[in-house]
N, C-alpha and C positions, 0 to 999 in steps of 0.2 A: 327480630327486627333491629334490636339494639346492636347485635353483633354485626349485621350487614352495614349499618350506618358507621360503626367504628372501623370496620374493614375498609369501607370506601374512603373514610377520612384518612386512614393510614396510607392507603394507596396514593391518594392525592398528595399527601405530605411527602412521601418518598419521591414521587414524580417531580414535585417542585424542588426538592432538595437536590436531586440528581441534575435537573436542568440548570440549577444555579451553579453547580460545581463544574459544569462542562464549559469552562472558559478557555478559549483557544484564540490564537492570533498568528499572523504570518511570521515565518522564521527569518531573522536577520541574516544577511549574506556576510559570511566570513571568508569563504573561498568561492569566488565566482567560477561558474562552470564554463568550460571551453569545449572546443571541438574534440571528439574522440571516436575511437572505433575499437571494439573489443569482442571477444568470443566467450560464450558461457556454456556450461553443461547443466542439465537438470537431471537430478538423480533421486532414486528412492533413498531412504535412510540406510538401506543395506548396501548402498554404493553402486546400484545398477543404473546405468545411464539410460534415460527414457526419451531425452530430447536434447538437441543442440541449439544454442541460441546465438544471436548476433545483436550487439548493442552499438548504436551510432548516435552521435550527438553533434549538431551543427549550430553554430552561432551566426546569426545574420540580422542586421538592422535592429539590434537590441532585443531580439527574441532568440530563445534556445528551443530547438526542435529535437526531442529525444525519441528514439524508436527502439523498442525491444521486441524481438520476434523469436519465438521458439517453434521449431518444427519437430514433431514427435515421430517416433519410429512407426506408430500406427497411422500416420497421416494427419493427425490433429495439428492445429495451429493455434498459438496464443500470441496475439500481436497487440501492442500498446504504443500509440503515438501521442506524445505529450508536448504541448507548446507552452512555454512559460517565460516570464521576465524575471530579471534579478537586479532591479534598481533598488538598492538598500535592503529590500526584503524579497523573498520569493513569492511570486503570484502566478497562479495557474491561469492560462488563457483558454486552452481547449485540451480535452483528453478523449481519445477515441480508442476504446478497448474492444477487441474482437476475440472470441474463443469459439472454436467449432471442431467437431471430429469426435471419435469414439472416447477419447479421454475426458470429455466434458459432457456430463449428462444433460445439462441445460445450456445450450449455446447462448452466447452473448454478443451483441453488436450494439454498443452503448456509447453515445457521444454527449459530452458535457461542453457547453458553450458558456463560459463565465460572463462574457460581455452582455449577452442577451438574457442569461438565466434559463435558457432552454435546455431541456434534457430530451434526447431522442433515442428511442429504443426500437430496434428492428428485430422482429420475431423470426423464428425459424421458417414460418410460412411466407415470409416476405412482407407482412403487414408492418406498418410503421406507426408508432404512437409517440406523441409529444406531450410534455407537460412543462409548466413554468414553475420555477422555485426561486425564492429570494435567497441567493447563495451568499454565505459569508466569505470574506476575502481570504480566509486561510484554507480553503478546500485544497486537499493534498493528493487527489487521485493522480497516480503516475509519478509522484515526486518523492516518496519516502527515502530511497537511497541518497538522492541529492540533498534532501533536507538533513539527514543524519550526519552527513559530512560537515555540516555547519552547526551542529549542536555540541556544546562542550560536554565531555563525559562527566564533568562535575555537576551538571544541571540535574537536580533530583527527578524532575518530571516536566515533560513538554506535551501539550495537547494540540491536536490539529483536527480539522473537520474532514469528513470523507463522505462521498455519495455512494451508497450501496446500489449497484446497478440492478436494473430490472424494469419491467413494464410499469410498476409503481415504485419509483426510486425512493430512497429514504436517506435522510441526513443523519449520520452517526458521528461519533468522535473516536479518535485513537489516542491512547495514552502511551507515551514513549518514555521508558525508564532505562537507565544504565544499570545492569545487573552484575557488575564485576568484570574481571578479565580472565582470559584463558591463554595459555602459551601455545604458540605454533611455530613451525619452521618453514623457511623457504631456502632450500639448499643448506648452505652453511650458516645462514642467518637465523638467529633466534629472535622472535618478536612476541608481543602480547596484543591480543585483540579484545576490545570492549564489546560485551554482549548487550546490545540494545534490544529490549523486549517491547514489542508493539502489541498492546492489549486493546481489543475492540470494546468500546463502551456503547451499548445499545441505547441506554438512557430510558427514562420513564418506567412504566410498569413492565414493559417488555424486558428491560434490563434486569429487573428484580426476578422475574419468572424464568428467564432463559436458562440460568445455571441450574435451576431446580428441575426443569424438564429436559435437560441435556442439549439445549440449543445454543448455548454460549459459544461463539466462534473460537477456534483455537488461536493461541497467541502466535505472533510472528517473531522471529529472531533474526537480527542482522548484526554480523560481527564486523567491526571496523578496527583497523590498526591505527593507534594514535600516532600523530606526527604532524608535520607541517609541509604539505597538507596530509590529512588522514587518508587511508586507503580501504576500499572494500575488500573483504576477505571471503565471506560467504553469507548465505541467507537460507532460512528454513521456514516453511509455512505452507498452508494450502493455497492453491491458485483459484479455487472456487469454493462456494459455500458448502460446508460439510465435506470437503474434499480431503484426500490424504495429505500428510505432511511430506513435502518434497524439498530437496536441497539444491540450491543454486550456487555454482562455483565458477570461477574463471578458469579457462583452459587456453592452451597455446596451440597454434597450428602444428601439424605433423607433416613431414615431407617424406614421401615414399618413392 
């Protein structure tokens, strides 16, 4: 009985310690986001292209609407539409993320409404479930690439909140750390990119147990070229829980 009491006390202490350390806040705007249109490829780490993507961003009446869609060769679709403001700091308004098709074992249709605090999940059978959550102002779903463009590489660590999608959504935190630079080339130009590592912090007892039982989510990596302004180079990470690591890179249209 003494061991159980001590174990419970230790678990409670760790939970409180982790909760206290998870301090996050909105990212200040250094480079305001404008209208843009680009194309992306999603590849395996072996370099095999599995999907092509299109990224658009439109600024209107003080709001930025960002849309990223990947269409897979097997017919799967991954689409994320994010609306945010950028008045001194970045603030999410809504994020609607959809995944379906053979590449995604668990389809997702998840909507975050920051104004109301409502989270809406549409299941594969068409049923809809809603829950309300008191959301912190720094929720970053759909925003990481935009946020990283505004984080100085000299900043040791930045933390943001994130809503893990699902019928029972969960608030987690992401730790962003610069992990050095790597060289790359664009034609005759030689450049260096900063490797930003995004580490998912589950928090509480789950965060302590997850690495032990092999359930800790894989880290994400986003490489940015330093400059004024910085530029996206590539991204690596899973697109869904326990999914494979895929690589995202910019591509140019080809004329035939």
